[in-house]
RODO-2510 file (C-alpha; in nm, 4 decimals, decimal comma):
residues 550
     n   res          X          Y          Z
     1     m    -1,9742    -3,3946     3,9456
     2     s    -1,6014    -3,4181     3,8740
     3     l    -1,3520    -3,1925     4,0471
     4     a    -1,2451    -3,0413     3,7156
     5     k    -1,6005    -2,9542     3,6178
     6     t    -1,6704    -2,8089     3,9594
     7     s    -1,3580    -2,5965     3,9413
     8     v    -1,4568    -2,4663     3,5995
     9     l    -1,8039    -2,3698     3,7229
    10     i    -1,6627    -2,1942     4,0298
    11     l    -1,4115    -2,0066     3,8138
    12     d    -1,6843    -1,9169     3,5651
    13     k    -1,9041    -1,7825     3,8451
    14     k    -1,6219    -1,5779     3,9954
    15     i    -1,5337    -1,4247     3,6604
    16     g    -1,8995    -1,3591     3,5808
    17     s    -1,9523    -1,1712     3,9066
    18     h    -1,7203    -0,9005     3,7736
    19     f    -1,9399    -0,8327     3,4707
    20     l    -1,8974    -0,4543     3,4744
    21     i    -1,5203    -0,4877     3,4933
    22     l    -1,5265    -0,7289     3,1983
    23     l    -1,7416    -0,4824     3,0023
    24     l    -1,5027    -0,1984     3,0808
    25     i    -1,1920    -0,4010     2,9879
    26     s    -1,3454    -0,5155     2,6577
    27     v    -1,4357    -0,1597     2,5589
    28     l    -1,0981    -0,0209     2,6641
    29     i    -0,9144    -0,2832     2,4580
    30     q    -1,1291    -0,2031     2,1523
    31     i    -1,0534     0,1694     2,1733
    32     w    -0,6849     0,1132     2,2526
    33     p    -0,5558     0,1747     1,8956
    34     v    -0,8192     0,4460     1,8419
    35     y    -0,6907     0,6419     2,1407
    36     f    -0,3495     0,6824     1,9766
    37     t    -0,4717     0,7731     1,6294
    38     q    -0,8039     0,9605     1,6476
    39     p    -0,9478     1,2702     1,8212
    40     a    -1,1164     1,2210     2,1591
    41     r    -1,4685     1,2608     2,0158
    42     f    -1,4206     0,9488     1,8023
    43     v    -1,2931     0,7518     2,1003
    44     v    -1,5987     0,8489     2,3075
    45     r    -1,8495     0,7651     2,0320
    46     i    -1,6907     0,4275     1,9622
    47     a    -1,6810     0,3460     2,3356
    48     i    -2,0512     0,4346     2,3793
    49     c    -2,1594     0,2323     2,0758
    50     n    -1,9399    -0,0619     2,1797
    51     s    -2,0883    -0,0653     2,5310
    52     l    -2,4452    -0,0533     2,4012
    53     l    -2,3763    -0,3358     2,1530
    54     l    -2,2433    -0,5618     2,4288
    55     l    -2,5348    -0,4759     2,6568
    56     g    -2,7785    -0,5378     2,3738
    57     a    -2,6215    -0,8737     2,2926
    58     s    -2,6424    -0,9764     2,6586
    59     s    -3,0184    -0,9168     2,6575
    60     i    -3,0748    -1,1922     2,3982
    61     y    -2,7890    -1,4215     2,5000
    62     r    -3,0152    -1,6614     2,6953
    63     y    -3,1759    -1,7823     2,3702
    64     i    -3,0030    -2,0046     2,1120
    65     p    -3,0383    -1,7465     1,8306
    66     g    -2,9099    -1,4878     2,0779
    67     k    -2,5969    -1,6943     2,1450
    68     i    -2,5359    -1,7200     1,7711
    69     i    -2,5767    -1,3431     1,7297
    70     a    -2,3486    -1,2829     2,0298
    71     f    -2,0807    -1,5066     1,8758
    72     i    -2,1027    -1,3298     1,5396
    73     l    -2,0859    -0,9916     1,7124
    74     t    -1,7836    -1,0975     1,9163
    75     a    -1,6111    -1,2304     1,6057
    76     l    -1,6729    -0,9067     1,4132
    77     l    -1,5568    -0,6917     1,7034
    78     t    -1,2446    -0,9071     1,7293
    79     l    -1,1785    -0,8790     1,3563
    80     n    -1,2084    -0,4994     1,3750
    81     f    -0,9748    -0,4872     1,6734
    82     a    -0,7287    -0,7277     1,5105
    83     i    -0,6997    -0,5100     1,2001
    84     a    -0,6714    -0,1816     1,3904
    85     f    -0,4364    -0,3110     1,6593
    86     s    -0,2055    -0,4913     1,4163
    87     t    -0,1804    -0,1774     1,2017
    88     w    -0,0952     0,0341     1,5045
    89     n     0,1406    -0,2256     1,6515
    90     v     0,3454    -0,2588     1,3321
    91     y     0,3123     0,0792     1,1598
    92     q     0,2150     0,3163     1,4438
    93     s    -0,0684     0,4281     1,2195
    94     e    -0,4444     0,4250     1,1984
    95     f    -0,5968     0,1759     0,9562
    96     n    -0,6790     0,3658     0,6378
    97     t    -0,8090     0,3178     0,2856
    98     v    -0,4662     0,2381     0,1435
    99     f    -0,4232    -0,0484     0,3896
   100     a    -0,7736    -0,1679     0,2977
   101     m    -0,6949    -0,1577    -0,0754
   102     s    -0,3723    -0,3454    -0,0091
   103     i    -0,5621    -0,6176     0,1789
   104     l    -0,8214    -0,6489    -0,0982
   105     a    -0,5395    -0,6718    -0,3541
   106     t    -0,3270    -0,9171    -0,1564
   107     h    -0,2904    -1,2673    -0,2917
   108     m    -0,2430    -1,5738    -0,0719
   109     a     0,1344    -1,5971    -0,1123
   110     e     0,1837    -1,2354    -0,0078
   111     a    -0,0548    -1,2736     0,2877
   112     k     0,1358    -1,5798     0,4050
   113     s     0,4668    -1,3982     0,3699
   114     m     0,3537    -1,0914     0,5660
   115     s     0,1826    -1,2882     0,8440
   116     g     0,5098    -1,2935     1,0373
   117     l     0,4740    -0,9205     1,0950
   118     y     0,1578    -0,9702     1,2974
   119     i     0,2329    -1,2800     1,5046
   120     s     0,3093    -1,0698     1,8117
   121     s    -0,0456    -0,9302     1,8002
   122     f    -0,2197    -1,2704     1,8149
   123     p    -0,2139    -1,3197     2,1972
   124     v    -0,3743    -0,9796     2,2545
   125     i    -0,6364    -1,0471     1,9870
   126     a    -0,7212    -1,3878     2,1366
   127     a    -0,7463    -1,2364     2,4853
   128     y    -0,9842    -0,9706     2,3531
   129     f    -1,2158    -1,2350     2,2051
   130     v    -1,2325    -1,4302     2,5323
   131     i    -1,2882    -1,1193     2,7462
   132     t    -1,5607    -0,9864     2,5149
   133     w    -1,7409    -1,3208     2,5065
   134     y    -1,7306    -1,3485     2,8845
   135     a    -1,8476    -0,9877     2,9153
   136     i    -2,1639    -1,0651     2,7149
   137     k    -2,2236    -1,3901     2,9022
   138     s    -2,1762    -1,2387     3,2487
   139     l    -2,3908    -0,9369     3,1652
   140     s    -2,6669    -1,1751     3,0568
   141     d    -2,6424    -1,3638     3,3877
   142     n    -2,6357    -1,0577     3,6134
   143     l    -2,8383    -0,7776     3,4516
   144     s    -3,2060    -0,7436     3,5344
   145     d    -3,4674    -0,7764     3,2618
   146     r    -3,5437    -0,4055     3,2986
   147     a    -3,1788    -0,3146     3,2429
   148     k    -3,1658    -0,5357     2,9346
   149     v    -3,4749    -0,3711     2,7838
   150     i    -3,3304    -0,0275     2,8536
   151     s    -3,0021    -0,1244     2,6864
   152     i    -3,1853    -0,2360     2,3697
   153     v    -3,3842     0,0886     2,3599
   154     l    -3,0686     0,2946     2,4086
   155     l    -2,8844     0,1034     2,1333
   156     v    -3,1665     0,1486     1,8813
   157     g    -3,2081     0,5130     1,9796
   158     y    -2,8355     0,5870     1,9575
   159     m    -2,7888     0,4219     1,6190
   160     g    -3,1070     0,5845     1,4827
   161     w    -2,9996     0,9288     1,6026
   162     y    -2,6436     0,8919     1,4814
   163     s    -2,7424     0,7541     1,1372
   164     t    -2,9924     1,0360     1,0872
   165     a    -2,7373     1,2973     1,1934
   166     n    -2,4865     1,1646     0,9405
   167     w    -2,7482     1,1533     0,6671
   168     l    -2,8409     1,5159     0,7310
   169     k    -2,4743     1,6196     0,7455
   170     k    -2,3996     1,4437     0,4177
   171     r    -2,6902     1,6240     0,2480
   172     k    -2,5738     1,9572     0,3856
   173     d    -2,2049     1,9434     0,2935
   174     l    -2,2512     1,7382    -0,0265
   175     e    -1,9420     1,5335     0,0562
   176     v    -1,8919     1,2731    -0,2173
   177     y    -1,5775     1,0914    -0,1116
   178     y    -1,7212     0,9273     0,2024
   179     p    -2,0365     0,7187     0,1413
   180     l    -2,3069     0,7343     0,4099
   181     s    -2,2376     0,3770     0,5208
   182     s    -1,8708     0,4665     0,5641
   183     r    -1,9576     0,7752     0,7689
   184     i    -2,1791     0,5732     1,0028
   185     l    -1,9269     0,2930     1,0592
   186     t    -1,6496     0,5431     1,1356
   187     n    -1,7883     0,6064     1,4847
   188     t    -1,8738     0,2457     1,5707
   189     p    -1,6520    -0,0412     1,6865
   190     f    -1,6580    -0,1578     1,3228
   191     y    -1,4703     0,1523     1,2082
   192     t    -1,2206    -0,0393     0,9929
   193     g    -1,5155    -0,1436     0,7766
   194     s    -1,5484     0,2213     0,6748
   195     e    -1,2122     0,2014     0,4970
   196     f    -1,3054    -0,1228     0,3188
   197     i    -1,6220     0,0421     0,1860
   198     i    -1,4167     0,3259     0,0389
   199     a    -1,1565     0,0818    -0,0954
   200     h    -1,4287    -0,1222    -0,2659
   201     r    -1,5759     0,1952    -0,4157
   202     d    -1,2330     0,3011    -0,5385
   203     s    -1,1896    -0,0368    -0,7045
   204     a    -1,5029     0,0375    -0,9067
   205     l    -1,3441     0,3693    -1,0062
   206     a    -1,0338     0,1774    -1,1136
   207     n    -1,2538    -0,0231    -1,3487
   208     k    -1,3777     0,3036    -1,4944
   209     i    -1,0179     0,4125    -1,5525
   210     s    -0,9363     0,0989    -1,7487
   211     q    -1,2376     0,1559    -1,9757
   212     q    -1,1737     0,5262    -2,0417
   213     n    -1,0299     0,6151    -2,3812
   214     v    -0,8009     0,9192    -2,3833
   215     h    -0,7720     1,1022    -2,7163
   216     y    -0,4382     1,2552    -2,8195
   217     p    -0,5011     1,4781    -3,1246
   218     a    -0,1333     1,5700    -3,1798
   219     l     0,0333     1,2387    -3,0937
   220     q     0,3665     1,1920    -3,2700
   221     y     0,6476     0,9361    -3,2609
   222     r     1,0117     0,9882    -3,3570
   223     q     1,2649     0,7114    -3,4202
   224     t     1,4809     0,6436    -3,1134
   225     g     1,7010     0,3641    -3,2453
   226     i     1,5677     0,1374    -2,9706
   227     e     1,3493    -0,1677    -3,0293
   228     n     1,2934    -0,3009    -2,6776
   229     y     1,1945    -0,0889    -2,3803
   230     v     1,1637    -0,2667    -2,0460
   231     v     1,0429    -0,1011    -1,7259
   232     i     1,1141    -0,2791    -1,3963
   233     v     0,8827    -0,1532    -1,1245
   234     g     1,0707    -0,2376    -0,8076
   235     e     0,9199    -0,2782    -0,4643
   236     s     1,0164    -0,1323    -0,1255
   237     a     1,3797    -0,0621    -0,2188
   238     r     1,5742     0,2018    -0,0255
   239     s     1,8467     0,3781    -0,2209
   240     s     2,0419     0,4105     0,1054
   241     n     2,0789     0,0289     0,1154
   242     m     2,2253     0,0089    -0,2329
   243     q     2,5946    -0,0147    -0,3161
   244     l     2,5214     0,1989    -0,6249
   245     y     2,4367     0,4860    -0,3906
   246     g     2,7327     0,4393    -0,1569
   247     f     2,6090     0,1656     0,0795
   248     d     2,9012    -0,0210     0,2383
   249     q     2,7832    -0,3722     0,1431
   250     e     2,7797    -0,5295    -0,2039
   251     t     2,4056    -0,5163    -0,2546
   252     t     2,4113    -0,4002    -0,6194
   253     p     2,7202    -0,5432    -0,7931
   254     v     2,5357    -0,5609    -1,1279
   255     a     2,3990    -0,2075    -1,1283
   256     s     2,7278    -0,0707    -0,9987
   257     a     2,9126    -0,2418    -1,2845
   258     f     2,7011    -0,1107    -1,5708
   259     k     2,6380     0,2424    -1,4409
   260     k     2,8762     0,3723    -1,7120
   261     n     2,6026     0,2792    -1,9608
   262     a     2,3262     0,4330    -1,7507
   263     l     2,1631     0,7563    -1,6430
   264     v     2,1408     0,7371    -1,2636
   265     f     1,9109     0,9612    -1,0602
   266     t     2,0920     1,0869    -0,7510
   267     h     1,7866     1,1712    -0,5405
   268     a     1,4710     1,0074    -0,6756
   269     i     1,1650     1,0754    -0,4584
   270     a     0,8513     0,8583    -0,4759
   271     p     0,5104     1,0333    -0,4701
   272     a     0,3568     0,8039    -0,2062
   273     s     0,4596     0,5596     0,0632
   274     a     0,2340     0,2757    -0,0545
   275     t     0,2322     0,0775    -0,3794
   276     v    -0,1394     0,1236    -0,4534
   277     l    -0,0901     0,5014    -0,4740
   278     a     0,2735     0,5351    -0,5824
   279     v     0,2750     0,3144    -0,8936
   280     p    -0,0354     0,4730    -1,0526
   281     m     0,1143     0,8208    -1,0064
   282     i     0,4506     0,7117    -1,1466
   283     m     0,2948     0,5487    -1,4521
   284     s     0,0349     0,8151    -1,5289
   285     k    -0,0307     1,1885    -1,5419
   286     a    -0,1711     1,1799    -1,1861
   287     d     0,0171     1,3369    -0,8960
   288     p    -0,0537     1,3772    -0,5218
   289     d    -0,2611     1,6925    -0,5801
   290     n    -0,4450     1,5587    -0,8858
   291     f    -0,5264     1,1917    -0,8288
   292     n    -0,8392     1,1464    -1,0400
   293     v    -0,9892     0,9267    -1,3094
   294     d    -0,8918     1,1500    -1,6028
   295     k    -0,5273     1,1780    -1,4945
   296     l    -0,4963     0,8046    -1,4210
   297     a    -0,6523     0,7119    -1,7546
   298     d    -0,3814     0,9191    -1,9249
   299     n    -0,1020     0,6711    -1,8545
   300     i     0,2193     0,5697    -2,0260
   301     v     0,0995     0,2173    -2,1095
   302     s    -0,2037     0,3474    -2,2961
   303     i    -0,0137     0,6186    -2,4823
   304     a     0,2692     0,3777    -2,5797
   305     r     0,0115     0,1417    -2,7269
   306     k    -0,1512     0,4256    -2,9231
   307     s     0,1954     0,5196    -3,0529
   308     g     0,2448     0,1794    -3,2130
   309     y     0,4303    -0,0069    -2,9382
   310     y     0,3446    -0,3625    -2,8489
   311     t     0,2645    -0,3292    -2,4785
   312     e     0,2748    -0,6033    -2,2149
   313     w     0,2478    -0,5954    -1,8354
   314     i     0,3992    -0,8893    -1,6458
   315     s     0,3436    -0,8851    -1,2704
   316     a     0,4509    -1,0935    -0,9734
   317     q     0,2024    -0,9019    -0,7586
   318     g    -0,1512    -1,0395    -0,7393
   319     n    -0,4490    -0,8717    -0,9011
   320     s    -0,7297    -1,0400    -0,7009
   321     g    -0,9747    -0,9730    -0,9803
   322     k    -0,9512    -0,7679    -1,2956
   323     s    -1,0287    -0,4302    -1,1395
   324     n    -0,9071    -0,4425    -0,7856
   325     n    -0,6989    -0,1248    -0,7863
   326     y    -0,5544     0,1546    -0,9954
   327     i    -0,2428    -0,0454    -1,0887
   328     v    -0,4504    -0,3216    -1,2443
   329     a    -0,6563    -0,0593    -1,4265
   330     i    -0,3417     0,0849    -1,5859
   331     a    -0,1965    -0,2601    -1,6583
   332     s    -0,5201    -0,3613    -1,8295
   333     t    -0,4712    -0,0938    -2,0969
   334     s    -0,1808    -0,2989    -2,2371
   335     q    -0,2289    -0,5483    -2,5181
   336     k    -0,1409    -0,8301    -2,2817
   337     a    -0,1421    -0,8267    -1,9015
   338     q    -0,0595    -1,1278    -1,6898
   339     w    -0,0275    -1,1833    -1,3171
   340     i     0,2005    -1,4748    -1,2400
   341     n     0,1851    -1,6502    -0,9036
   342     t     0,5543    -1,6627    -0,8212
   343     q     0,7740    -1,7447    -0,5269
   344     y     1,0672    -1,5423    -0,6591
   345     d     1,0860    -1,2612    -0,9152
   346     t     1,3096    -1,4618    -1,1484
   347     e     1,0017    -1,6699    -1,2348
   348     l     0,8876    -1,3748    -1,4504
   349     l     1,1815    -1,4221    -1,6882
   350     p     1,0198    -1,6911    -1,9113
   351     a     0,7260    -1,4532    -1,9715
   352     l     0,9741    -1,1779    -2,0587
   353     d     1,1487    -1,4126    -2,3024
   354     e     0,8183    -1,4696    -2,4819
   355     a     0,7330    -1,1000    -2,4890
   356     l     1,0701    -1,0133    -2,6431
   357     k     0,9906    -1,2457    -2,9355
   358     k     0,7173    -1,0103    -3,0517
   359     p     0,8099    -0,8234    -3,3720
   360     g     0,8617    -0,4477    -3,3820
   361     k     0,9045    -0,1964    -3,1024
   362     k     0,7989    -0,3139    -2,7597
   363     f     0,7162    -0,1586    -2,4222
   364     i     0,7232    -0,4225    -2,1465
   365     v     0,6579    -0,3637    -1,7761
   366     l     0,7841    -0,6067    -1,5113
   367     h     0,6222    -0,5452    -1,1715
   368     i     0,8253    -0,7391    -0,9157
   369     n     0,7998    -0,8180    -0,5433
   370     g     1,1524    -0,6874    -0,4835
   371     s     1,2239    -0,6421    -0,1126
   372     h     0,8648    -0,6181     0,0067
   373     e     0,7967    -0,7284     0,3645
   374     m     0,8837    -0,9927     0,4672
   375     a     1,2149    -0,9611     0,2862
   376     c     1,3387    -1,3027     0,4033
   377     d     1,0848    -1,4658     0,1680
   378     r     1,1915    -1,2742    -0,1427
   379     y     1,4941    -1,4788    -0,2469
   380     p     1,6065    -1,8455    -0,2527
   381     e     1,8562    -1,9920    -0,0088
   382     s     2,1255    -1,9793    -0,2774
   383     a     2,0982    -1,5975    -0,2728
   384     n     2,1557    -1,5749     0,1035
   385     i     2,5002    -1,4211     0,0568
   386     l     2,5297    -1,1266     0,2945
   387     d     2,5643    -1,2346     0,6571
   388     t     2,6392    -0,9854     0,9338
   389     g     2,4576    -1,1776     1,2064
   390     n     2,1575    -0,9443     1,2056
   391     k     1,8882    -1,1660     1,0527
   392     y     1,6381    -0,9093     0,9282
   393     e     1,9007    -0,6564     0,8221
   394     d     2,0658    -0,9321     0,6191
   395     c     1,7298    -1,0447     0,4789
   396     y     1,6533    -0,6976     0,3488
   397     n     1,9982    -0,6442     0,1990
   398     n     1,9967    -0,9900     0,0384
   399     a     1,6550    -0,9088    -0,1107
   400     i     1,8041    -0,5895    -0,2576
   401     r     2,0921    -0,7948    -0,3961
   402     f     1,8519    -1,0516    -0,5456
   403     t     1,6648    -0,7692    -0,7206
   404     d     2,0022    -0,6567    -0,8565
   405     y     2,0594    -1,0124    -0,9837
   406     f     1,7161    -1,0038    -1,1484
   407     i     1,8032    -0,6728    -1,3161
   408     g     2,1216    -0,8374    -1,4453
   409     e     1,9238    -1,1276    -1,5909
   410     v     1,6955    -0,8837    -1,7727
   411     a     1,9992    -0,6917    -1,9026
   412     k     2,1517    -1,0159    -2,0373
   413     r     1,8392    -1,0670    -2,2481
   414     l     1,8633    -0,7132    -2,3853
   415     q     2,2362    -0,6598    -2,4294
   416     n     2,2639    -0,7874    -2,7876
   417     s     1,9728    -0,5840    -2,9224
   418     a     1,8919    -0,2127    -2,9363
   419     s     1,7309    -0,2004    -2,5950
   420     s     1,6907     0,0141    -2,2875
   421     m     1,5727    -0,0558    -1,9336
   422     l     1,4247     0,1784    -1,6719
   423     y     1,4364     0,0624    -1,3099
   424     f     1,2844     0,2385    -1,0118
   425     s     1,1322     0,1403    -0,6803
   426     d     0,7702     0,2295    -0,6121
   427     h     0,8535     0,3676    -0,2662
   428     g     1,1124     0,3374     0,0076
   429     l     1,0834     0,1935     0,3584
   430     e     1,1384     0,3394     0,7018
   431     k     1,3892     0,1820     0,9389
   432     n     1,2242     0,1129     1,2744
   433     p     1,4779    -0,0304     1,5234
   434     q     1,1939    -0,1322     1,7565
   435     l     1,0396    -0,3608     1,4950
   436     d     1,1756    -0,7162     1,4735
   437     s     1,1798    -0,7047     1,0938
   438     i     1,3345    -0,3526     1,1100
   439     y     1,1987    -0,2164     0,7819
   440     m     0,8405    -0,1041     0,7304
   441     h     0,6193     0,1032     0,5018
   442     g     0,5860     0,4699     0,5886
   443     s     0,2429     0,5681     0,7086
   444     r     0,1432     0,8079     0,9837
   445     n     0,3869     1,0993     1,0270
   446     p     0,6286     0,9609     0,7650
   447     s     0,9954     1,0489     0,7319
   448     k     1,1952     1,1120     0,4149
   449     e     1,3098     0,7468     0,4235
   450     a     0,9643     0,6366     0,3087
   451     y     1,0092     0,8164    -0,0233
   452     e     1,3801     0,7919    -0,1104
   453     v     1,4197     0,5388    -0,3918
   454     p     1,6672     0,4231    -0,6582
   455     q     1,6161     0,4954    -1,0268
   456     f     1,8250     0,4580    -1,3417
   457     i     1,7961     0,4125    -1,7182
   458     w     2,0338     0,1588    -1,8731
   459     y     2,1168     0,1275    -2,2441
   460     s     2,2559    -0,1708    -2,4319
   461     q     2,5662    -0,1204    -2,6469
   462     p     2,3673    -0,1378    -2,9746
   463     a     2,1330     0,1329    -2,8360
   464     l     2,4316     0,3494    -2,7430
   465     s     2,5768     0,3036    -3,0900
   466     a     2,2498     0,3994    -3,2621
   467     q     2,2183     0,7471    -3,1077
   468     k     2,3810     0,9697    -2,8506
   469     r     2,2283     0,9073    -2,5059
   470     q     2,2282     1,1106    -2,1888
   471     l     2,4439     0,9200    -1,9358
   472     g     2,5946     0,9853    -1,5936
   473     w     2,4235     1,1163    -1,2812
   474     v     2,1174     1,3385    -1,2636
   475     p     2,1966     1,5910    -0,9878
   476     g     1,9369     1,7314    -0,7530
   477     f     1,5970     1,5865    -0,6698
   478     w     1,3787     1,3975    -0,9147
   479     p     1,0102     1,3273    -0,8360
   480     t     0,9249     0,9868    -0,9812
   481     a     0,5732     1,1251    -1,0316
   482     n     0,7419     1,2884    -1,3362
   483     n     0,8305     0,9474    -1,4810
   484     y     0,5273     0,9711    -1,7098
   485     w     0,6921     1,2699    -1,8793
   486     l     1,0341     1,1043    -1,8641
   487     m     0,9050     0,7920    -2,0371
   488     l     0,7385     0,9975    -2,3108
   489     s     1,0805     1,1424    -2,4022
   490     w     1,2503     0,8045    -2,3561
   491     l     1,0038     0,6355    -2,5920
   492     g     1,0214     0,9162    -2,8491
   493     i     0,6575     1,0180    -2,8006
   494     s     0,5227     1,3721    -2,8215
   495     t     0,1681     1,4856    -2,7452
   496     g     0,2163     1,8172    -2,9205
   497     n     0,3041     2,0130    -2,6055
   498     e     0,6495     2,1107    -2,4820
   499     n     0,7660     1,8503    -2,2299
   500     c     0,9785     2,0411    -1,9783
   501     s     0,9023     1,7942    -1,6975
   502     s     1,1406     1,5379    -1,8481
   503     v     1,5098     1,5427    -1,7608
   504     l     1,5776     1,4160    -2,1151
   505     e     1,4518     1,7428    -2,2639
   506     t     1,6724     2,0529    -2,3011
   507     c     1,4077     2,2771    -2,1398
   508     y     1,3968     2,0703    -1,8174
   509     q     1,4274     2,2523    -1,4863
   510     e     1,4494     2,0845    -1,1466
   511     p     1,1173     2,1186    -0,9600
   512     t     1,1137     2,3433    -0,6545
   513     l     0,8363     2,1505    -0,4726
   514     l     0,8178     1,7761    -0,4070
   515     p     0,4673     1,6862    -0,2862
   516     v     0,4358     1,3378    -0,1335
   517     m     0,1351     1,1483     0,0001
   518     d     0,1022     0,9199     0,3021
   519     g    -0,1333     0,6259     0,3526
   520     g    -0,4094     0,8544     0,4811
   521     r    -0,3847     1,0635     0,1616
   522     h    -0,2391     1,3612     0,3442
   523     i    -0,0046     1,5600     0,1201
   524     f     0,3266     1,6829     0,2616
   525     d     0,6158     1,8778     0,1188
   526     y     0,9075     1,6358     0,1151
   527     d     1,1506     1,9033     0,2366
   528     q     0,9500     1,9477     0,5576
   529     l     0,9529     1,5814     0,6615
   530     r     1,1778     1,4547     0,9411
   531     e     1,4941     1,2890     0,8110
   532     t     1,4471     0,9326     0,9410
   533     f     1,1980     0,7288     1,1395
   534     s     1,4225     0,7632     1,4454
   535     s     1,4423     1,1417     1,4166
   536     p     1,2438     1,3418     1,6738
   537     g     0,8760     1,3574     1,5882
   538     k     0,7381     1,6794     1,4427
   539     n     0,3945     1,8039     1,3474
   540     t     0,4625     1,8365     0,9781
   541     p     0,2007     2,0534     0,8048
   542     w    -0,0090     1,8774     0,5445
   543     r    -0,2903     1,9538     0,3031
   544     k    -0,5687     1,7713     0,1274
   545     a    -0,5685     1,6915    -0,2431
   546     k    -0,7393     1,9278    -0,4827
   547     t    -1,1146     1,9106    -0,5397
   548     g    -1,2024     1,6160    -0,7609
   549     s    -0,9182     1,3926    -0,6434
   550     l    -1,0145     1,0400    -0,5465
***
């Protein structure tokens, strides 16, 4: 026997002799992110189930099928840990349904771009896999047959008791949001799977939204003197990083130059800190307290189409199937919806050119990648203009500037016709100095930064000549969840009811409450949030959405 092989066997034997320590370390690593995000009772239940699963796997490890099952179990446990740990490591948050929906909706290019955020987690994830595998192997070598039988009995008994208890609880409280399978997984070391189950179910609801037909008995349209309406749905843009809003770098030279022809919103506040929730609320009648199928089905794309507009949705963000989330459901109500696999947002411009050739009045939505993480991938080398020596700060600000360039290119295509353009960002980002890439989505215990976004309406000169337009700055706070009502006025559409939620109407009054939602679907009052990510933490009060919300 070679020296190397002998050394490996000796090392393997020494490691295996510490089988209980390996078991303990594996379980502790698995519950690491849970400890920081969940109540103690969840931590204990997950630890018990995890221990019994490893003991059970060790009892069949000696057989070939048992080794295969042990490998699959280890891989699944590692996948669960990888998702939970990476979410905590980057966002200081538990993994929730919004993250799950984002993963299901992510296309390959976006996944590749964001992988840089999670590289630092890979060594820990790999170490967990090795430790867990060795824990099963060493338990198999050292536990008595009696102990192995007892562990199997305990595992079956625990899972049977816990599943029955959840079934009885579900029948008693008639809870409809959490399926039984999701409830059971929540207290196992596969707890992230619970969120994927809900996300998958919500995707089915999104399909229902796209098929629902909303009737508007008093729908009316008035001439606006505008032929082309273009909405640019931005991504992850902070108003505080924009020259237009007083930032000390030239990040928005285009927007700053044509603000005299625009209505600029001083303090626009997004309704949610994640795209999959924010965009549907901005584009529909839904809001944080009323996020349901009926409200989402009543969206601006559908009502514009019913009012005689040619409607088209052009997106640089993947759809991963025709009904993967609420955004796709809303987009699918347009006459034409296309998802273009792009490297940079400017690759949407040829599709816009074609859409603008359509006769008559048009309502076109451009959903861009903007300055989404990782910002360094959102613009070409030729747009790498701002250079302060701070790589990721520069990346983000250059991405903002490239979005500004994109807005300018859209404006060039509209400037000689009676046209108007609405730009807003879906949500803001928090600035985390401890994160290499600096900027991140708001999630657990968010700050105001996660919701503060830019918004403005620009008019071409022919549009300004056709009718008097409201220009200048909108003072006070504006919830972008009211953009549905804003766009009704903008498009000249009336549903027969007084529209006092639109700043373009004479009866408008600034709202006194600004409800916002985090990734866990907790609803906060914006005014009560801490100012920035770096501000001292506070236990901000929150509430659940109203009955019937998704």
